[in-house]
DRENTORLO-712318 format. One record per residue (C-alpha): residue in one letter; y, z, x. Coordinates in steps of 0.001 Angstrom, whole numbers, plus 500000, padded with zeros to 6 digits. Layout:
<bafis>
BAFI   type        v        w        u
BAFI      A        Y        Z        X
...
</bafis>
This chain:
<bafis>
BAFI   type        v        w        u
BAFI      X   506436   523883   487756
BAFI      X   505878   520438   489367
BAFI      X   505768   519047   485918
BAFI      X   509354   520720   485008
BAFI      X   510559   519275   488266
BAFI      X   509648   515832   487106
BAFI      X   511157   516239   483775
BAFI      X   514552   517295   485171
BAFI      X   514447   513952   487119
BAFI      X   514460   511827   483694
BAFI      X   517767   511250   483574
BAFI      X   518956   508135   485763
BAFI      X   522090   510421   487899
BAFI      X   519374   512822   488521
BAFI      X   516745   510527   489839
BAFI      X   516087   510580   493496
BAFI      X   517167   507295   494737
BAFI      X   515275   504890   496580
BAFI      X   516195   502266   499193
BAFI      X   513212   499952   499482
BAFI      X   512517   497590   502715
BAFI      X   510137   494938   503087
BAFI      X   509543   495246   499278
BAFI      X   507359   492588   498221
BAFI      X   506837   492539   494391
BAFI      X   507418   496345   494295
BAFI      X   503888   498354   494150
BAFI      X   505311   501246   496457
BAFI      X   508439   501480   494433
BAFI      X   506392   501103   491030
BAFI      X   504427   504121   492035
BAFI      X   507243   506271   492883
BAFI      X   508944   505188   489648
BAFI      X   505967   506438   487852
BAFI      X   506804   509839   489471
BAFI      X   510174   510008   488598
BAFI      X   512331   507892   491139
BAFI      X   514519   504850   491161
BAFI      X   515305   502224   493545
BAFI      X   519243   501428   493891
BAFI      X   518844   498764   496762
BAFI      X   515829   496539   497714
BAFI      X   515052   493937   500245
BAFI      X   512678   491430   501345
BAFI      X   512309   487825   502860
BAFI      X   510087   486175   500360
BAFI      X   511767   484201   497367
BAFI      X   508916   484546   495226
BAFI      X   508249   488193   495881
BAFI      X   512079   489004   495238
BAFI      X   511631   487136   491816
BAFI      X   508897   489591   490761
BAFI      X   510477   492532   491904
BAFI      X   513763   491875   490278
BAFI      X   511627   490827   487039
BAFI      X   509723   494293   487316
BAFI      X   511540   496761   488894
BAFI      X   515262   495706   489010
BAFI      X   518065   493554   489790
BAFI      X   518811   495378   492782
BAFI      X   516614   493512   495493
BAFI      X   518610   491233   498253
BAFI      X   516612   488473   499538
BAFI      X   516734   487646   503327
BAFI      X   516218   488677   507094
BAFI      X   516339   492357   507495
BAFI      X   517003   491728   510988
BAFI      X   520275   490394   509852
BAFI      X   521486   493099   507767
BAFI      X   523497   496042   508623
BAFI      X   522547   499182   507267
BAFI      X   526189   500344   507451
BAFI      X   527209   497846   504952
BAFI      X   529444   499327   502508
BAFI      X   527659   497722   499761
BAFI      X   524371   499347   500544
BAFI      X   524161   502424   498795
BAFI      X   523205   505928   499751
BAFI      X   519595   507289   499249
BAFI      X   517500   510013   499141
BAFI      X   514170   508227   500113
BAFI      X   513810   505093   502096
BAFI      X   510481   503433   501214
BAFI      X   508633   500298   503016
BAFI      X   505810   498507   504241
BAFI      X   506785   496960   507391
BAFI      X   504397   493727   507828
BAFI      X   501252   494583   508804
BAFI      X   499723   491137   510058
BAFI      X   499885   491882   513701
BAFI      X   497955   495059   513004
BAFI      X   495249   493984   510843
BAFI      X   491601   494653   511535
BAFI      X   490457   491543   509630
BAFI      X   492533   489098   511985
BAFI      X   493037   489396   515429
BAFI      X   495697   492254   516173
BAFI      X   498488   491690   518651
BAFI      X   500130   494823   517498
BAFI      X   503446   495730   518710
BAFI      X   503564   492597   521134
BAFI      X   503335   490274   517939
BAFI      X   505632   488522   516278
BAFI      X   506174   490832   513444
BAFI      X   504849   493873   515140
BAFI      X   508500   494768   516067
BAFI      X   509575   494745   512494
BAFI      X   508988   498609   511990
BAFI      X   512086   498648   514408
BAFI      X   514243   497420   511477
BAFI      X   512903   500210   509075
BAFI      X   513727   502582   512038
BAFI      X   517405   501351   512024
BAFI      X   517848   502037   508475
BAFI      X   516332   505547   508404
BAFI      X   519079   506062   511332
BAFI      X   521767   504776   509673
BAFI      X   521038   506334   506215
BAFI      X   519448   509749   507129
BAFI      X   517570   510036   503780
BAFI      X   515644   513326   503498
BAFI      X   512492   511449   503625
BAFI      X   511092   508425   504249
BAFI      X   507577   506751   503645
BAFI      X   506195   503808   505797
BAFI      X   502641   502314   504751
BAFI      X   500788   500068   506951
BAFI      X   497172   498663   507631
BAFI      X   494413   500828   509304
BAFI      X   494481   498603   512137
BAFI      X   497862   500336   513043
BAFI      X   495654   503187   514189
BAFI      X   494232   501363   516928
BAFI      X   496772   498761   518166
BAFI      X   498006   498470   521271
BAFI      X   495077   500795   522698
BAFI      X   496264   503235   520121
BAFI      X   499708   503286   521604
BAFI      X   501493   501546   518721
BAFI      X   501146   504376   516127
BAFI      X   502135   507044   518823
BAFI      X   505152   504708   519804
BAFI      X   506214   504648   516302
BAFI      X   505849   508183   515191
BAFI      X   507519   509225   518666
BAFI      X   510606   506569   517590
BAFI      X   510884   508422   513991
BAFI      X   510587   511978   515668
BAFI      X   513563   511193   517742
BAFI      X   515739   510422   514736
BAFI      X   515268   513732   513622
BAFI      X   512288   513672   511289
BAFI      X   509134   515735   511441
BAFI      X   506483   512880   510956
BAFI      X   502926   513238   509222
BAFI      X   500521   510345   509183
BAFI      X   497441   510080   507130
BAFI      X   494867   507310   506427
BAFI      X   494391   507145   502646
BAFI      X   491412   505464   500994
BAFI      X   493107   504512   497655
BAFI      X   489985   504592   495446
BAFI      X   490350   508307   496155
BAFI      X   493434   508486   494214
BAFI      X   492480   506447   490903
BAFI      X   492555   502844   492413
BAFI      X   489658   500728   491336
BAFI      X   489630   499393   495089
BAFI      X   488321   500704   498580
BAFI      X   491534   500327   500214
BAFI      X   492291   502363   503503
BAFI      X   496007   502542   504429
BAFI      X   498224   504298   506867
BAFI      X   501095   506193   504749
BAFI      X   503468   507752   507389
BAFI      X   505626   510367   505656
BAFI      X   508942   511716   507805
BAFI      X   511154   514746   506539
BAFI      X   514462   515269   507919
BAFI      X   514490   518610   510139
BAFI      X   517216   520040   508695
BAFI      X   515925   520148   505140
BAFI      X   512987   522659   505973
BAFI      X   510388   521016   503745
BAFI      X   506963   521834   504410
BAFI      X   505497   518393   503059
BAFI      X   501823   518324   503032
BAFI      X   499629   515300   502386
BAFI      X   498164   515287   498856
BAFI      X   494472   515907   498314
BAFI      X   492186   513261   496593
BAFI      X   491851   513265   492720
BAFI      X   488818   511198   492699
BAFI      X   485133   511100   494358
BAFI      X   482288   509143   493856
BAFI      X   480370   511631   491838
BAFI      X   483150   513014   490062
BAFI      X   482153   516539   491200
BAFI      X   483764   519500   492759
BAFI      X   486652   519769   490085
BAFI      X   487439   515805   490981
BAFI      X   487283   512657   488758
BAFI      X   484880   509895   489539
BAFI      X   486056   506577   491093
BAFI      X   487736   504115   488658
BAFI      X   485231   501315   488834
BAFI      X   485875   497562   489175
BAFI      X   484082   497200   485535
BAFI      X   486091   499482   484168
BAFI      X   489552   498312   485633
BAFI      X   488957   494440   484708
BAFI      X   487600   494801   480978
BAFI      X   489456   493994   477672
BAFI      X   492276   491868   479519
BAFI      X   494241   490690   476663
BAFI      X   494025   486692   476134
BAFI      X   497684   486121   476184
BAFI      X   497882   488215   479738
BAFI      X   500187   486619   482112
BAFI      X   499084   485277   485509
BAFI      X   495305   485510   484005
BAFI      X   494580   481584   484260
BAFI      X   491042   480842   485860
BAFI      X   490640   479277   488840
BAFI      X   488712   476002   489158
BAFI      X   485780   476211   491801
BAFI      X   483546   473427   493132
BAFI      X   479703   473137   492152
BAFI      X   478931   474040   495276
BAFI      X   480860   477234   495439
BAFI      X   479221   478053   491861
BAFI      X   475715   477509   493196
BAFI      X   476509   479721   496172
BAFI      X   477605   482555   493807
BAFI      X   474581   482274   491724
BAFI      X   472688   483191   494844
BAFI      X   474688   486310   495644
BAFI      X   474029   489674   494099
BAFI      X   476206   492482   492297
BAFI      X   478110   494051   494882
BAFI      X   476919   491529   497789
BAFI      X   478617   488711   499724
BAFI      X   477751   485408   501775
BAFI      X   475417   487365   504112
BAFI      X   472877   487828   501095
BAFI      X   472293   483846   500808
BAFI      X   468643   483421   501831
BAFI      X   468860   482166   505666
BAFI      X   466491   479446   504966
BAFI      X   468807   478178   501989
BAFI      X   470506   474854   502280
BAFI      X   474004   476589   501195
BAFI      X   473592   479343   504122
BAFI      X   475971   478849   507092
BAFI      X   475243   480409   510206
BAFI      X   478387   482261   511675
BAFI      X   479984   483078   508276
BAFI      X   481327   486266   507701
BAFI      X   480629   489404   505353
BAFI      X   484223   489101   504195
BAFI      X   483708   485908   502345
BAFI      X   482272   485453   498869
BAFI      X   482243   489169   498086
BAFI      X   481087   490002   494307
BAFI      X   482251   492650   492831
BAFI      X   479850   495541   491567
BAFI      X   480471   496751   488023
BAFI      X   479967   500619   488896
BAFI      X   482085   500641   492022
BAFI      X   485853   500550   492748
BAFI      X   486202   496762   494274
BAFI      X   486261   495782   498193
BAFI      X   489889   495508   499498
BAFI      X   492183   492449   497903
BAFI      X   493164   490353   500471
BAFI      X   496516   488344   500345
BAFI      X   495649   485033   502004
BAFI      X   492532   483170   503307
BAFI      X   490699   480039   503062
BAFI      X   487641   479475   500871
BAFI      X   485586   482262   499659
BAFI      X   488226   484923   500463
BAFI      X   489711   485329   496777
BAFI      X   487142   487944   495589
BAFI      X   484534   487334   492691
BAFI      X   483590   488042   489350
BAFI      X   479852   489429   488244
BAFI      X   478178   488620   486367
BAFI      X   480308   485220   485773
BAFI      X   480112   482981   488731
BAFI      X   483837   482519   489149
BAFI      X   486732   483776   491485
BAFI      X   488873   486618   490039
BAFI      X   491877   485679   488040
BAFI      X   495207   487223   489622
BAFI      X   495353   489473   486364
BAFI      X   491960   490902   487569
BAFI      X   493175   491004   490975
BAFI      X   496138   493105   489645
BAFI      X   494372   495377   487800
BAFI      X   492143   496229   490946
BAFI      X   495304   496953   492309
BAFI      X   496563   499193   489450
BAFI      X   499503   496997   488090
BAFI      X   499917   497516   484392
BAFI      X   499301   494304   482180
BAFI      X   503194   493966   481575
BAFI      X   503915   493569   485078
BAFI      X   504292   489750   485363
BAFI      X   504375   488296   488770
BAFI      X   506701   485000   489377
BAFI      X   505301   482000   491473
BAFI      X   502278   479622   491885
BAFI      X   498929   480932   491454
BAFI      X   498838   481091   495786
BAFI      X   501897   482819   495833
BAFI      X   501024   485428   493129
BAFI      X   497595   485882   495055
BAFI      X   499806   486797   498006
BAFI      X   501945   489065   496214
BAFI      X   499329   490991   494697
BAFI      X   497094   491111   497878
BAFI      X   500024   492387   500074
BAFI      X   501067   495017   497674
BAFI      X   500813   498914   497744
BAFI      X   498613   499730   494670
BAFI      X   501153   501826   492411
BAFI      X   498677   504255   491622
BAFI      X   497611   504930   494743
BAFI      X   501088   506779   495793
BAFI      X   501767   508586   492426
BAFI      X   500582   511890   493948
BAFI      X   502298   511149   497177
BAFI      X   505670   510715   495284
BAFI      X   504745   513731   493336
BAFI      X   504403   516002   496488
BAFI      X   507626   514829   497789
BAFI      X   509803   515557   494752
BAFI      X   510408   519567   495274
BAFI      X   512521   518565   498099
BAFI      X   515240   517358   495770
BAFI      X   515285   520403   493597
BAFI      X   515929   522804   496560
BAFI      X   513237   525347   495016
BAFI      X   511103   525592   497806
BAFI      X   510468   527896   500700
BAFI      X   511914   526665   503787
BAFI      X   510196   526213   507100
BAFI      X   511572   525869   510638
BAFI      X   510773   522065   511040
BAFI      X   512338   522030   514661
BAFI      X   509886   524613   516108
BAFI      X   506966   522742   514105
BAFI      X   507805   519536   515875
BAFI      X   507714   521255   519402
BAFI      X   504175   523009   518547
BAFI      X   503260   519312   517255
BAFI      X   504493   517586   520368
BAFI      X   502330   519981   522497
BAFI      X   499332   518701   520815
BAFI      X   497142   515949   522724
BAFI      X   498033   512532   520667
BAFI      X   494153   512108   520436
BAFI      X   494017   515192   518272
BAFI      X   496920   514159   516544
BAFI      X   495395   510815   515704
BAFI      X   492011   512675   514830
BAFI      X   493961   514495   512320
BAFI      X   495657   511230   510964
BAFI      X   492012   509813   510325
BAFI      X   490984   513171   508447
BAFI      X   488894   514344   511536
BAFI      X   487144   511008   511930
BAFI      X   487331   509528   515479
</bafis>
């Protein structure tokens, strides 16, 4: 049934229309496009991310500060879905997290503003795992409450994208809101992959599989220059290891360095999380070759196809790739949403479900978001 619904969406006029916020280079959009949707308007603040989006997704992106854009502007089309990964730096677990009190933490309110004005049938917001603990766990509670007050039944879930075919361990929170009057009983999809390939699932896609056989003429595949010191350091780190594997009595060992630096891939496992920026040692590193990943390798680890060409300097492209949502990671989610546009589904009373949900202690709701983990 679902494959038939997707085929019925093939013509442009039938495709669910996406309004994309905090779009970056377009990873989240690409995953939804692969499921049969199309983006009709987008926005991002970064010039080079907009250029990459325009080149690969479509010339529908407006460069500028979202806080200065009125969602009721007549040039902004109506939509069926609003997508967006509101800036996550203030919720990140790697660095200090000021949460909602941070300079960028409240940008979710711009997302909220667009949802309230456009009233799409569904919205999907993406953020880092740190959102679940920011502001003593009050940030996620406030965000969900605000979206519920706009007339949506909201379900958040912590995803590990390796469980959906991405060759990378990457945990992200996906918040899905369904407009109450649709009566659509959305359920987050079940994983398609696991470590062993047992129980009817596929085995994880490994880093070795992902970065093999890259064409010589592939875009964004330039080798980075590294110092002799870095090369010697990498030669001391085993497959799948990091800086802490360097012998503590070795002259190259530096006390206080963290495990996030000089991570080398393990060919038979998904990659560790690809990040957007940082100082020396944060690029992610090949094995057995003692070198940093190229941006094309990083893009493959983020599940971008080779014909997705990023625009900008090497450092800028690194930022775009690291900030992106891996497209493959959200394809199943997009497919789970599609029936809402067919009207061929059994409706439930979402108003009643929302009342029941609000009666649950938020501690228990948070446990559900984490998949039962505390």
